[in-house]
N, C-alpha and C positions, 0 to 999 in steps of 0.2 A: 286643140288640134296641133298647135305648135309643139306642145309637150310630147304628144305621141311621135311627132316627126323626130324630136330629139332622141327619143328612146330607141326609135329604129335605127338612127344614124349610130348611136352607141353600140347597139347590138351588132351592127355591121362591122364597126370598128373592132369590136372584140373578136368577132369571127375571123376578120382578116388578120388580126394579130395572132390568133391561134394557128391560122393556116401558115403564116409567115414563120412562126416558131417550128412548126412541123416541118416546113420546107428546109429550114436551116439545120433542123436535126438530121434529116435524111441526107442532106448534102454533106454534112460532117461525116455521117456514118459512111457514105459512099467514098469520101475522100480517104478516110483512114481505114476503111474496112479491108482494103487491098493490102495494107501494110502490116495491120496487126496480126493477121493469121501467119504471115511470114515470120514476124517476130516471134510468135508463139512457137512456130515450127522450129526456128533456130534455137529458142530456148530449150525445146524438148530434146533436140539433137545434143546440145551441151550437157543437158542433164543425164542423157543416155550414155555419154562417154565412159568407158570403163576407166576407173581410178585404181591404180596399183600402188601399194606401199612396199618399198624395198628397204628391208632392215639388214644391214651389214654388221657382223660382229667386229670386223676390222678392215682397214684399208691399208695396213702396214705393207703387206706383200704386193709386188707389182701386179700380179694377176688379178687381185680383186679390183683394182682400179679399171683394169680392162673389162671385167664382168660389168661393173657399174656402168661404164660408158656405152658398152654394146647393148646391154639390156634396156637402158634408157632410150636409145635410138631405135630398137625394135619395137618397144611398146608405142612410141610415137608414130612409127611407120603403120602400125595397126589402128591408128586413130585413138589411141588411149592416152591417159595421163599418168605420170609416175612421180612419187615423192620418195627421195632417198634419204635415209639416216644412217649414220656411221656411229657404232658404239665405242670405238677405239678400245677394244678388248675389256670392256667393263660390262658385267652382267646387268647391274642395276640400271646403267645408262641404257642398255638395250631394252630393257622392260619399259622404262619411261618413254623412250622413243617410239615403242610400238603403241603405247597408249595414245601418244601424240598422233601417229598415223590413223589410228582408229577414230579419234576425234575429227579428222579431216575428212571422214566419210568414204574411206577406201572400201573397194569391193573385194579385193584380194590382197593378202599379205604374203609377200615372197621374203622368207627369212633365211639368212645364213647365220646360224647359232653360234654365239662366242662360246657357249658351253653346251654340250650335248644333252644335259639333263636340265639345268636351270632354265633354259630357254622354253621349256614346256609350259611354264607360267604365262609366257607371252602368247603362245599358241592357245592356251585356255581362255585368255582375255578375248583373242580374236573370235573363237568359237562362240563365246557367250553372246556376242553381237551378230552372230550369223555371217561373219567374214570368213571365206575360204582361205586355206593356208597351204603354200607350197614351200617345202623345205628344200632349199637350193644348195645343191652340191654337198652340204653336210646335213646329216640326218638328226632331227630332234627326237630324242628317245622318249618313249612312253607318253606320246602326246597324240597320236592318231591324226596326223596331218592328212590333208586331203590328197596330197601328192608329193612324192620325193623324186627329184630329178638330179641325176648325177652320172658321172662316168663310173665305169666298172672298177671299183677301188681294189677289189681283190686282184683283178688283172693287172692293175698298176704295180702291186707288190711282186707279182709274178714276172713281169717284164724287167724290173730291176734286178731281181735275183738271177734271172736267165742270162742277162748281159754280164753280171758279176762272174757266174760259174763259167761262162764261155771263155773268160779271160783269166780267171783264177780258179781252175779246177780243184786246186789244193792250196790251202793257206789259212791265214787268219783274217777274219772279217769283224769290222766294227759296224754297228747298227746305231744310228742316231735318228730316232722317230720324231715326229712332231708332238703336239700337245696331247695329253690324255683326255682333255676336254672336248677333243675332235674325234667323233666316231670313225672318221675315214682312217685314222692311224691304226685303229684295230683291224679294220678290213685289209689295209695294206700289209699288215703284219701276217694276217691269215694267208695272204698271197705269197709273200716271200718265204714264209715258214714251209709251204708245200714243196718248194724246190730245195731250200737250204737243210731242212731237218734230216732228210735221208742221207745227205752228204755229211752231216754232223754225226749221225749214228755210225756211218761207215768209217769215220775218222778222217775223212778228206778235208773237211772244213772245220775250223774251230772259231766259234763266236766269242771274241775275247771280252766284248761288252755290249750290252743292249740298252740304250739310254733313251729317255723321253724329255724333250726340251719343252719347258714351260713357255706358253705363248709363242712358240716356234722361233725362240730367240737364237740368232746365229752366233751370238757371243757364247752361249752355252755350248754349242757344237764345236766352236774353236777351242774352248777350255778343255773339254773332254778329250778331244784329239791331241791337244798339246800335252796334256798330263800323261796320257798313255804313252806317247812317244818319249817324253822325258824319262819315263820309268823304264824305257828300254824295250818296249813292246814292239814286235814287228807287225806292221798292219799292211796287208797285201790289197785289201778292197774294203770300201766303205759304202753302205747303203744310207743315204740322206733322205729324211722324210720329204723334204722339198728343196728346191734350188737355192732358197735362202740359207738353209742349214748347210748345203753343200758349199756355199760361199765361205762360211765360217770355217768349215773342215779344211778346204783348200787353202785358206789363209794360214792355217796351223801347219799344213804339209809344207807350204812354201817356206816357212820359217826353219823347217828341218831339211830343206832342199829335196823334198819328196813329191812336190806337185808335178803331175805328169807320169810319175813312176807308180804311185799308188792309185788303183782303180776307184773312181767315185761315180756313183749313180745317183740321180735326183729325179724330180718330177716338177712340172709346171712350164717348162720351156721359157723361163725368164730370160730377158735379153742378155744379162751378164752371163747366165749359164750357157747360152748358145755361143757367146763369144769364147767362153773357156772350151767349149766343145771343138771348135775349129781351131783353137789354139793348142789343144791337146792336153789341158789339165783337167777336164771332166770328160768321162767316157761317154755318158748318154744322159738324156732326160726323157721323161714320159710327157709327150705333148698331148694336151687336152684341148682340142679345138673349141674354145670358148664361144665362138660366134654360133656354133650349133647348139651349145647348151643354152644361151641367152635367147636363140630364135625359138627353140622349143618351149622354153619358159614363158615367153611373152604370148605365144599362141595358146598354150594351155591355161595361162592366167585369164586370158579373154574368154576362152570357153567356160571356165569355172564361174566367171562373173555373170555370163549369160545363161548358166544352168544347163550347159550342153554336156553330152557325154564325152568322156575322155578316151574310152576304148583302150585301157591299158592292160596289157596281158600279165606282166610280171608284178610281183610283190615283194616286200621286204618286211621282216619282222622287227618292229622297233623296241622290243622288250616287253611289249604288252599287247600290241595291235599289229595285225598284217596290213600294211599300207601300200597303195598303188606306187610302182617304181618304174620310172622311165630311165632306161639304161642306155648310156652312150659309150662307144668304144674309144679307149685311149690308144695312143700311137708311140711306139718306141722310136726315139730319134737319136742318131749318132751322126759322126762326121760324114758318113757315106750317103745319108738320105736327107740331110738337113735342107738342102736346096729343093727337093721334090716335096717337102711336107711344109715345114714352117715358113720358108721364104716364098713358096709358091702360093700358099694361102694368104699371104700378105700379113701373117701374124707379126713378123718382124721383116724389116727391109734388108736386102742383101748388104747394102753398104754399112749398115749398122752392125750386123752379125760379123762381118769380115773386117771391121774398122781397124783392128790390130793384127790382122793377119795378111801376109804377103800374097795370099791366094786370091784376094780381091783384085789384084793388079795383074794376075797371071791368066785371067779369064776374060 
């Protein structure tokens, strides 16, 4: 009888122990059940953040630093992440850096190619991994990128030639283009040729030299200009591939006491170029509102990452494929409209632009 009672007691004890364990389990689940779903939700949000890789061929020019900073801010404003790499004008480094970006699990590669053809290998790497590619401002040839975003570079060349011809309807013109590894230089040439060649054929304009500066080196622009002047050539106007080249050109003109007398046109609206414009040593620059370029790129990158339609009407032939082309309009800027464009947009501050000019204190 006693043994039976002990068995019953043990059975009750086991039952109560099981009940207690179940109660503890349910209590634990209820305590943490409201937290874990939130954590899972937060983890899901983090995992769904768009991750952009931005590969720059160079940061040598002032404008590329602006592109980097503005694009980073725009992507973050849209709730995405961005990783930036700078190849310092080295094709192999750019390829290695793209591999690194792909290893980070990026959804979209935004690339400014150092070389218009060699960068196709980087695009191919991305495509193999199913990563969408945006060619930013410079087109990668024969690569079939998902989108090319840039300003109308043919129009850039037209604007420079237009200003030159308005101030020098007859005379000698020197042209110092940027690097042949940048497809934009060929498009710019197409633009200025449209206006200059009819004048060349009529005999009103003589192009005394048409040069191409490797890696956009302003030292090369200085040397070319200086040598032509030392040889006794009269140079009435110069088209510079960008404002960095214009800097070298105007440096050479200064040594020959011709700064401000020879018309110089450039592009990119670098701060130093804007200062030269208000001082009178550079006639004009072609302003490309980088904020618009970066804003569109960030939005398009997010759309590509999410598989959304881009609805791009224009296209451009990359040498093998016709690729979607989002075109932005450049703006010609000289002394007369610099306040209403570059300064009004906040691209440069007025006190910086007019730092060396008495006009700052006259207004």
